[in-house]
Backbone as CSV, one residue per row, in Angstrom:
resi,resn,N_x,N_y,N_z,CA_x,CA_y,CA_z,C_x,C_y,C_z
1,MET,175.817,98.842,-27.456,174.885,98.229,-28.389,175.647,97.478,-29.471
2,GLU,175.250,96.228,-29.689,175.881,95.432,-30.736,175.527,95.984,-32.104
3,THR,176.520,96.058,-32.983,176.265,96.451,-34.367,176.107,95.195,-35.204
4,ILE,174.960,95.071,-35.855,174.666,93.901,-36.685,175.097,94.200,-38.113
5,ARG,176.033,93.401,-38.609,176.566,93.606,-39.954,175.720,92.826,-40.948
6,VAL,175.073,93.566,-41.849,174.064,92.978,-42.726,174.459,93.127,-44.189
7,ALA,174.212,92.090,-44.965,174.357,92.136,-46.418,173.017,91.785,-47.034
8,VAL,172.803,92.262,-48.262,171.530,92.047,-48.938,171.788,91.557,-50.354
9,ALA,171.176,90.438,-50.713,171.210,89.938,-52.091,169.775,89.947,-52.601
10,GLU,169.448,90.936,-53.405,168.073,91.185,-53.840,168.097,91.825,-55.223
11,ASP,167.389,91.223,-56.189,167.447,91.749,-57.554,166.476,92.890,-57.798
12,ASP,165.424,93.011,-56.987,164.471,94.103,-57.152,165.080,95.385,-56.579
13,SER,165.344,96.345,-57.441,166.074,97.547,-56.999,165.292,98.336,-55.960
14,ALA,163.962,98.418,-56.110,163.163,99.178,-55.148,163.232,98.520,-53.771
15,CYS,163.073,97.201,-53.726,163.162,96.475,-52.444,164.556,96.607,-51.844
16,ARG,165.567,96.476,-52.693,166.957,96.520,-52.217,167.281,97.884,-51.611
17,MET,166.890,98.947,-52.292,167.230,100.284,-51.801,166.388,100.668,-50.581
18,ALA,165.125,100.241,-50.555,164.289,100.535,-49.378,164.877,99.877,-48.138
19,LEU,165.306,98.630,-48.287,165.909,97.934,-47.151,167.244,98.566,-46.773
20,ALA,168.027,98.946,-47.774,169.322,99.585,-47.502,169.132,100.876,-46.704
21,HIS,168.144,101.687,-47.083,167.887,102.943,-46.371,167.423,102.671,-44.941
22,ALA,166.561,101.656,-44.759,166.094,101.324,-43.408,167.242,100.826,-42.542
23,LEU,168.131,100.047,-43.118,169.293,99.551,-42.381,170.236,100.687,-42.004
24,GLN,170.460,101.594,-42.934,171.361,102.716,-42.677,170.814,103.642,-41.600
25,ALA,169.477,103.703,-41.493,168.855,104.570,-40.483,168.827,103.914,-39.108
26,ALA,169.074,102.614,-39.050,169.038,101.895,-37.772,170.372,102.053,-37.054
27,PRO,170.367,102.493,-35.798,171.629,102.739,-35.087,172.427,101.476,-34.783
28,ASP,171.763,100.330,-34.822,172.446,99.074,-34.489,172.736,98.217,-35.717
29,MET,172.643,98.816,-36.905,172.875,98.063,-38.142,173.979,98.719,-38.982
30,ARG,174.686,97.890,-39.727,175.644,98.412,-40.700,175.544,97.582,-41.974
31,VAL,175.362,98.268,-43.101,175.281,97.571,-44.385,176.700,97.236,-44.854
32,GLN,176.968,95.942,-45.008,178.288,95.497,-45.461,178.382,95.517,-46.985
33,TRP,177.343,95.033,-47.643,177.314,95.087,-49.100,175.912,94.802,-49.611
34,LEU,175.667,95.231,-50.848,174.412,94.987,-51.545,174.735,94.288,-52.855
35,ALA,173.933,93.317,-53.228,174.137,92.610,-54.490,172.791,92.439,-55.184
36,CYS,172.820,92.478,-56.504,171.578,92.354,-57.271,171.520,91.056,-58.067
37,SER,172.512,90.206,-57.916,172.539,88.956,-58.671,173.302,87.886,-57.888
38,ARG,173.156,86.651,-58.347,173.884,85.545,-57.748,175.382,85.755,-57.889
39,ALA,175.844,86.125,-59.093,177.278,86.306,-59.347,177.855,87.414,-58.474
40,GLU,177.112,88.518,-58.362,177.607,89.639,-57.557,177.680,89.252,-56.080
41,ALA,176.688,88.516,-55.595,176.699,88.091,-54.197,177.862,87.139,-53.931
42,LEU,178.112,86.215,-54.858,179.228,85.289,-54.680,180.563,86.031,-54.706
43,ASP,180.675,87.061,-55.546,181.892,87.881,-55.580,182.104,88.585,-54.240
44,GLU,181.015,89.112,-53.672,181.117,89.799,-52.378,181.524,88.821,-51.274
45,LEU,180.966,87.626,-51.308,181.321,86.634,-50.296,182.793,86.246,-50.393
46,ALA,183.318,86.238,-51.610,184.721,85.866,-51.813,185.676,86.863,-51.157
47,LYS,185.188,88.077,-50.890,186.034,89.093,-50.252,186.167,88.862,-48.746
48,ASN,185.359,87.938,-48.214,185.401,87.587,-46.784,185.144,88.776,-45.868
49,THR,184.249,89.661,-46.282,183.859,90.768,-45.419,183.076,90.218,-44.225
50,PRO,183.417,90.591,-42.993,182.698,90.073,-41.820,181.200,90.321,-41.939
51,LEU,180.418,89.325,-41.586,178.981,89.385,-41.825,178.238,88.665,-40.709
52,ASP,177.154,89.271,-40.236,176.311,88.641,-39.225,175.032,88.064,-39.835
53,VAL,174.412,88.830,-40.727,173.139,88.404,-41.317,173.136,88.703,-42.809
54,LEU,172.693,87.734,-43.592,172.477,87.935,-45.018,170.985,87.846,-45.293
55,VAL,170.415,88.910,-45.854,169.028,88.893,-46.313,169.056,88.469,-47.772
56,LEU,168.425,87.340,-48.066,168.630,86.681,-49.351,167.329,86.420,-50.091
57,ASP,167.279,86.879,-51.338,166.191,86.539,-52.239,166.558,85.245,-52.958
58,LEU,165.618,84.341,-53.104,165.911,83.082,-53.789,165.901,83.238,-55.300
59,GLY,165.038,84.107,-55.811,164.875,84.229,-57.261,165.767,85.280,-57.881
60,LEU,167.068,85.054,-57.853,168.007,85.988,-58.464,168.034,85.771,-59.975
61,PRO,168.348,86.810,-60.751,168.197,86.713,-62.213,169.133,85.726,-62.894
62,ASP,170.257,85.403,-62.262,171.231,84.518,-62.916,171.411,83.191,-62.175
63,GLY,170.438,82.837,-61.355,170.540,81.569,-60.651,169.837,81.605,-59.316
64,SER,169.913,80.501,-58.603,169.214,80.383,-57.329,169.990,81.022,-56.187
65,GLY,169.254,81.691,-55.299,169.876,82.226,-54.101,170.394,81.141,-53.179
66,LEU,169.926,79.905,-53.377,170.424,78.805,-52.560,171.921,78.578,-52.774
67,ASP,172.431,78.912,-53.960,173.873,78.811,-54.200,174.633,79.794,-53.314
68,VAL,174.055,80.972,-53.149,174.667,81.986,-52.285,174.618,81.525,-50.831
69,LEU,173.496,80.951,-50.440,173.352,80.443,-49.074,174.417,79.383,-48.791
70,ALA,174.592,78.452,-49.728,175.590,77.386,-49.545,176.995,77.961,-49.440
71,ALA,177.306,78.960,-50.266,178.635,79.573,-50.240,178.881,80.285,-48.913
72,LEU,177.855,80.956,-48.404,178.003,81.649,-47.125,178.216,80.651,-45.992
73,ARG,177.454,79.561,-45.993,177.605,78.563,-44.943,178.997,77.940,-44.951
74,ALA,179.558,77.804,-46.152,180.896,77.225,-46.255,181.962,78.197,-45.763
75,ARG,181.784,79.480,-46.056,182.795,80.479,-45.697,182.615,81.011,-44.277
76,SER,181.364,81.261,-43.894,181.094,81.883,-42.595,179.927,81.175,-41.920
77,PRO,180.147,79.978,-41.389,179.047,79.200,-40.803,178.366,79.890,-39.638
78,GLU,179.021,80.882,-39.040,178.411,81.577,-37.912,177.420,82.636,-38.366
79,ALA,177.486,83.048,-39.634,176.564,84.056,-40.161,175.173,83.443,-40.328
80,MET,174.149,84.268,-40.198,172.763,83.809,-40.307,172.160,84.279,-41.622
81,VAL,171.249,83.473,-42.148,170.593,83.808,-43.407,169.097,83.984,-43.178
82,MET,168.595,85.120,-43.624,167.168,85.408,-43.603,166.681,85.420,-45.049
83,VAL,165.893,84.437,-45.433,165.334,84.418,-46.779,164.169,85.398,-46.849
84,SER,164.156,86.236,-47.879,163.051,87.156,-48.138,162.698,87.004,-49.607
85,THR,161.556,86.403,-49.889,161.273,85.961,-51.247,159.779,85.966,-51.537
86,ILE,159.436,85.783,-52.803,158.035,85.631,-53.186,157.629,84.161,-53.190
87,PHE,158.607,83.267,-53.048,158.343,81.833,-53.146,157.967,81.252,-51.788
88,GLY,156.705,80.857,-51.665,156.258,80.266,-50.418,155.922,78.799,-50.539
89,ASP,156.329,78.165,-51.649,156.024,76.757,-51.851,156.883,75.877,-50.951
90,GLU,156.384,74.691,-50.698,157.035,73.784,-49.757,158.461,73.433,-50.174
91,GLU,158.676,73.228,-51.481,160.011,72.825,-51.939,161.059,73.875,-51.603
92,ASN,160.782,75.141,-51.936,161.754,76.198,-51.654,161.958,76.388,-50.154
93,VAL,160.871,76.298,-49.398,160.988,76.460,-47.949,161.883,75.377,-47.359
94,LEU,161.588,74.129,-47.698,162.359,73.022,-47.133,163.812,73.054,-47.577
95,ARG,164.046,73.340,-48.857,165.421,73.395,-49.346,166.202,74.500,-48.643
96,SER,165.560,75.624,-48.389,166.240,76.733,-47.708,166.585,76.375,-46.271
97,ILE,165.633,75.784,-45.570,165.870,75.418,-44.173,166.929,74.326,-44.076
98,GLU,166.836,73.348,-44.975,167.845,72.288,-44.978,169.234,72.831,-45.296
99,ALA,169.289,73.899,-46.101,170.582,74.489,-46.463,171.132,75.384,-45.361
100,GLY,170.301,75.707,-44.347,170.804,76.478,-43.219,170.145,77.814,-42.966
101,ALA,169.080,78.151,-43.709,168.383,79.417,-43.447,167.747,79.373,-42.063
102,MET,167.858,80.479,-41.324,167.295,80.554,-39.978,166.019,81.373,-39.920
103,GLY,165.644,81.973,-41.044,164.407,82.744,-41.125,163.875,82.660,-42.544
104,TYR,162.548,82.710,-42.688,161.960,82.613,-44.023,160.734,83.516,-44.067
105,LEU,160.868,84.636,-44.771,159.795,85.609,-44.855,159.397,85.829,-46.308
106,LEU,158.129,86.103,-46.532,157.665,86.465,-47.860,157.702,87.981,-47.999
107,LYS,157.694,88.434,-49.232,157.841,89.872,-49.480,156.526,90.615,-49.256
108,ASP,156.023,90.525,-48.038,154.824,91.273,-47.671,155.085,92.160,-46.456
109,LEU,156.361,92.339,-46.127,156.754,93.178,-45.000,157.348,94.488,-45.493
110,SER,157.163,95.532,-44.711,157.847,96.786,-44.997,159.331,96.629,-44.686
111,ALA,160.135,97.540,-45.221,161.567,97.487,-44.964,161.850,97.605,-43.465
112,GLN,161.089,98.468,-42.764,161.320,98.638,-41.327,160.954,97.372,-40.566
113,ALA,159.857,96.713,-40.984,159.481,95.459,-40.332,160.546,94.398,-40.550
114,LEU,161.157,94.390,-41.734,162.221,93.420,-42.015,163.439,93.692,-41.140
115,VAL,163.741,94.965,-40.900,164.841,95.314,-39.991,164.549,94.775,-38.590
116,ASP,163.305,94.905,-38.145,162.930,94.365,-36.831,163.103,92.847,-36.786
117,GLU,162.767,92.177,-37.886,162.924,90.724,-37.931,164.400,90.319,-37.934
118,ILE,165.256,91.149,-38.510,166.698,90.885,-38.467,167.173,90.930,-37.018
119,ARG,166.680,91.896,-36.267,167.028,91.966,-34.838,166.553,90.711,-34.119
120,SER,165.333,90.288,-34.414,164.799,89.079,-33.788,165.659,87.867,-34.115
121,LEU,166.064,87.758,-35.373,166.921,86.648,-35.795,168.234,86.669,-35.030
122,ARG,168.838,87.835,-34.945,170.123,87.962,-34.275,170.013,87.687,-32.777
123,ALA,168.828,87.933,-32.228,168.614,87.715,-30.793,168.289,86.262,-30.466
124,GLY,168.239,85.418,-31.499,167.993,84.008,-31.252,166.676,83.485,-31.775
125,GLY,165.865,84.359,-32.392,164.598,83.917,-32.948,164.771,83.313,-34.328
126,SER,163.669,82.783,-34.847,163.658,82.229,-36.201,162.412,82.762,-36.906
127,PRO,162.465,84.010,-37.357,161.283,84.612,-37.983,160.828,83.816,-39.197
128,ILE,159.532,83.564,-39.267,159.004,82.807,-40.388,157.609,83.319,-40.719
129,ASN,157.319,83.442,-41.996,156.021,83.910,-42.431,154.930,82.967,-41.917
130,PRO,153.819,83.503,-41.396,152.775,82.644,-40.827,152.228,81.607,-41.814
131,MET,152.043,81.989,-43.069,151.536,81.029,-44.042,152.548,79.913,-44.296
132,VAL,153.823,80.272,-44.316,154.871,79.266,-44.478,154.889,78.346,-43.270
133,ALA,154.766,78.931,-42.078,154.758,78.121,-40.851,153.596,77.132,-40.876
134,ARG,152.446,77.576,-41.351,151.298,76.681,-41.405,151.568,75.498,-42.339
135,LYS,152.189,75.775,-43.483,152.503,74.694,-44.422,153.428,73.670,-43.779
136,LEU,154.414,74.161,-43.043,155.342,73.244,-42.385,154.636,72.419,-41.316
137,LEU,153.739,73.064,-40.569,153.009,72.348,-39.532,152.082,71.301,-40.143
138,MET,151.429,71.667,-41.245,150.541,70.720,-41.916,151.326,69.535,-42.472
139,ARG,152.517,69.826,-42.988,153.358,68.747,-43.515,153.789,67.820,-42.379
140,ALA,154.206,68.440,-41.251,154.630,67.629,-40.111,153.467,66.778,-39.591
141,ALA,152.267,67.362,-39.606,151.094,66.622,-39.140,150.792,65.444,-40.065
142,SER,150.914,65.682,-41.373,150.634,64.609,-42.320,151.662,63.486,-42.189
143,LEU,152.914,63.852,-41.951,153.941,62.833,-41.753,153.684,62.052,-40.470
144,GLY,153.189,62.769,-39.458,152.882,62.105,-38.198,151.758,61.088,-38.350
145,HIS,150.747,61.448,-39.172,149.639,60.516,-39.400,150.105,59.303,-40.208
146,ALA,151.086,59.547,-41.099,151.558,58.461,-41.949,152.371,57.438,-41.155
147,GLY,153.053,57.916,-40.120,153.869,57.016,-39.302,153.432,57.088,-37.859
148,ALA,154.402,57.042,-36.996,154.092,57.141,-35.569,153.675,58.559,-35.252
149,ALA,152.638,58.732,-34.522,152.162,60.067,-34.157,153.164,60.734,-33.235
150,PRO,153.553,61.992,-33.553,154.510,62.678,-32.696,153.900,62.991,-31.338
151,ALA,154.720,62.991,-30.339,154.241,63.317,-29.000,153.796,64.768,-28.956
152,PRO,152.674,65.081,-28.311,152.213,66.464,-28.246,153.183,67.325,-27.452
153,LEU,153.282,68.582,-27.891,154.145,69.500,-27.165,153.511,69.796,-25.809
154,SER,154.301,69.764,-24.783,153.779,70.080,-23.461,154.900,70.632,-22.607
155,MET,154.492,71.287,-21.561,155.472,71.855,-20.652,155.347,71.173,-19.303
156,PRO,156.456,70.855,-18.639,156.378,70.302,-17.291,155.653,71.276,-16.377
157,PRO,154.787,70.782,-15.475,154.034,71.679,-14.603,154.909,72.656,-13.845
158,ALA,156.098,72.218,-13.450,156.968,73.113,-12.678,157.353,74.325,-13.498
159,GLN,157.579,74.124,-14.809,157.957,75.263,-15.641,156.786,76.195,-15.839
160,VAL,155.590,75.636,-16.067,154.424,76.479,-16.272,154.151,77.312,-15.024
161,SER,154.304,76.699,-13.877,153.969,77.383,-12.632,154.951,78.483,-12.282
162,THR,156.095,78.554,-12.976,157.063,79.591,-12.649,156.717,80.921,-13.296
163,TRP,155.707,80.957,-14.160,155.358,82.199,-14.828,154.857,83.219,-13.821
164,SER,155.544,84.349,-13.720,155.190,85.366,-12.742,154.715,86.645,-13.402
165,GLY,154.667,86.675,-14.733,154.205,87.859,-15.433,152.690,87.932,-15.441
166,PRO,152.143,89.000,-16.057,150.687,89.138,-16.116,150.073,88.023,-16.940
167,ALA,148.958,87.479,-16.463,148.305,86.369,-17.148,147.602,86.850,-18.407
168,LEU,147.622,86.025,-19.436,146.845,86.318,-20.631,145.375,86.042,-20.336
169,SER,144.520,86.880,-20.905,143.092,86.603,-20.789,142.756,85.404,-21.668
170,ALA,141.557,84.864,-21.489,141.143,83.710,-22.294,141.164,84.054,-23.780
171,ARG,140.711,85.261,-24.133,140.690,85.647,-25.533,142.109,85.891,-26.062
172,GLU,142.984,86.479,-25.249,144.372,86.681,-25.678,145.069,85.352,-25.922
173,ALA,144.826,84.391,-25.037,145.422,83.066,-25.212,144.890,82.408,-26.481
174,GLU,143.602,82.633,-26.762,143.002,82.067,-27.976,143.644,82.674,-29.215
175,VAL,143.853,83.987,-29.185,144.525,84.659,-30.305,145.936,84.113,-30.482
176,LEU,146.650,83.945,-29.386,148.015,83.442,-29.463,148.050,82.038,-30.056
177,ARG,147.097,81.199,-29.681,147.069,79.842,-30.239,146.823,79.861,-31.744
178,LEU,145.975,80.773,-32.207,145.728,80.883,-33.649,146.960,81.419,-34.375
179,VAL,147.628,82.389,-33.766,148.866,82.915,-34.348,149.910,81.810,-34.467
180,ALA,149.994,80.978,-33.442,150.962,79.880,-33.452,150.659,78.879,-34.551
181,ARG,149.396,78.780,-34.945,149.014,77.872,-36.023,149.209,78.490,-37.402
182,GLY,149.706,79.750,-37.431,150.013,80.387,-38.706,148.934,81.294,-39.248
183,TYR,147.887,81.568,-38.465,146.812,82.423,-38.937,147.299,83.862,-39.125
184,THR,146.823,84.518,-40.170,147.089,85.937,-40.365,146.109,86.741,-39.503
185,VAL,146.339,88.056,-39.432,145.428,88.925,-38.675,144.010,88.796,-39.226
186,GLU,143.877,88.808,-40.545,142.561,88.712,-41.172,141.884,87.383,-40.835
187,GLU,142.646,86.307,-40.839,142.084,84.984,-40.551,141.689,84.848,-39.086
188,VAL,142.488,85.438,-38.193,142.109,85.439,-36.775,140.807,86.204,-36.592
189,ALA,140.713,87.362,-37.265,139.496,88.172,-37.168,138.279,87.395,-37.657
190,ASP,138.420,86.682,-38.767,137.308,85.877,-39.296,136.945,84.746,-38.339
191,GLU,137.960,84.091,-37.789,137.721,82.958,-36.896,136.985,83.389,-35.629
192,LEU,137.383,84.552,-35.080,136.819,85.007,-33.808,135.640,85.960,-33.986
193,LYS,135.344,86.293,-35.258,134.229,87.200,-35.558,134.415,88.567,-34.915
194,VAL,135.637,89.094,-35.042,135.947,90.434,-34.541,136.652,91.205,-35.659
195,SER,136.905,92.475,-35.415,137.573,93.286,-36.433,139.081,93.063,-36.414
196,ARG,139.734,93.411,-37.514,141.187,93.315,-37.566,141.825,94.241,-36.537
197,HIS,141.216,95.414,-36.326,141.738,96.340,-35.315,141.732,95.691,-33.940
198,THR,140.655,94.954,-33.629,140.570,94.268,-32.336,141.663,93.214,-32.211
199,VAL,141.890,92.470,-33.294,142.944,91.452,-33.265,144.297,92.106,-33.017
200,ARG,144.580,93.194,-33.721,145.864,93.883,-33.528,146.008,94.374,-32.087
201,THR,144.909,94.813,-31.483,144.950,95.245,-30.084,145.299,94.065,-29.177
202,PHE,144.684,92.913,-29.436,145.015,91.710,-28.665,146.486,91.350,-28.835
203,VAL,146.978,91.415,-30.068,148.372,91.058,-30.341,149.313,91.989,-29.586
204,ARG,149.014,93.282,-29.586,149.865,94.233,-28.849,149.878,93.899,-27.360
205,ARG,148.721,93.555,-26.818,148.657,93.199,-25.393,149.462,91.934,-25.108
206,ILE,149.356,90.967,-26.009,150.123,89.723,-25.841,151.611,90.021,-25.854
207,TYR,152.058,90.846,-26.810,153.473,91.201,-26.892,153.931,91.880,-25.608
208,ASP,153.090,92.803,-25.107,153.451,93.521,-23.879,153.558,92.567,-22.694
209,LYS,152.587,91.671,-22.568,152.574,90.763,-21.415,153.712,89.743,-21.477
210,LEU,154.008,89.262,-22.678,155.077,88.271,-22.813,156.444,88.922,-22.987
211,GLN,156.456,90.256,-23.134,157.692,91.025,-23.293,158.465,90.546,-24.522
212,VAL,157.774,90.521,-25.669,158.371,90.104,-26.929,158.073,91.161,-27.986
213,THR,158.709,91.020,-29.153,158.542,92.025,-30.204,158.219,91.424,-31.567
214,SER,158.029,90.114,-31.645,157.718,89.497,-32.938,156.834,88.277,-32.737
215,ARG,156.211,87.824,-33.829,155.380,86.628,-33.771,156.172,85.420,-33.280
216,ALA,157.368,85.260,-33.867,158.178,84.101,-33.521,158.489,84.075,-32.025
217,GLU,158.853,85.229,-31.474,159.152,85.295,-30.048,157.905,85.028,-29.210
218,ALA,156.748,85.556,-29.672,155.505,85.351,-28.920,155.137,83.876,-28.873
219,VAL,155.266,83.205,-30.012,154.936,81.773,-30.055,155.895,80.974,-29.178
220,ARG,157.191,81.300,-29.274,158.183,80.579,-28.484,157.947,80.790,-26.982
221,GLU,157.700,82.033,-26.595,157.482,82.316,-25.171,156.147,81.750,-24.708
222,GLY,155.132,81.814,-25.600,153.838,81.250,-25.256,153.925,79.754,-25.023
223,GLU,154.708,79.055,-25.849,154.910,77.621,-25.660,155.660,77.352,-24.359
224,ARG,156.701,78.141,-24.113,157.515,77.937,-22.908,156.688,78.127,-21.644
225,GLN,155.741,79.072,-21.706,154.953,79.372,-20.508,153.633,78.617,-20.464
226,GLY,153.369,77.769,-21.473,152.187,76.933,-21.427,150.909,77.555,-21.936
227,TRP,151.003,78.744,-22.577,149.789,79.415,-23.025,149.235,78.835,-24.326
228,LEU,149.986,77.988,-25.010,149.495,77.414,-26.259,148.616,76.193,-26.047
229,HIS,148.469,75.782,-24.799,147.655,74.606,-24.479,146.393,75.071,-23.796
230,GLU,145.273,74.779,-24.423,143.990,75.270,-23.937,143.715,74.758,-22.528
231,LYS,143.387,75.704,-21.658,143.113,75.346,-20.267,141.730,74.696,-20.157
232,LYS,141.658,73.608,-19.464,140.392,72.905,-19.284,139.636,73.429,-18.070
């Protein structure tokens, strides 16, 4: 089992320690260092401790976490950055992604859920908060309307036809399409006029059928297998 070397730059002590405890309890994780400020994180980076993933808060008390992100990219370009912040505005999201962040989550996840997202990131995913994803999609759509319309995402028929796993039901595919558009569980429930428990049951079935463990993986696999395109 690969050991994922994780560092955390987070000024909220409760969040920092909860995540540290969850990481320490995970058999495939090792905490390299914890920092509560921009200066402390930059000092830790200067030590060149090997690092796979940095969980980074943008709103550090003595400056922007983006400075830490830039320093990490300069020193260890192979390391990945997962932003975990209260800032979901377009400016912070875009600046983080442009600076090299591979994941962007808001502080609405439990420490254990964040550990799961770190695994997803390390496995090649790009975990992103659904509301943030929706903002990015809306921005891309508005830019497309302003200029040349982007070509719709589609899969070659040969690739779609290679899917040999269990088929999603019509309702499961509908749920997956809403998830891909950034809908929360509550919003999916409102849209489909069902309970949140029912939506969670659909999501679990989708994860099982697509053999994934996160939203990002489900959307990526759903796109690859053609489930995001409504069947006529």
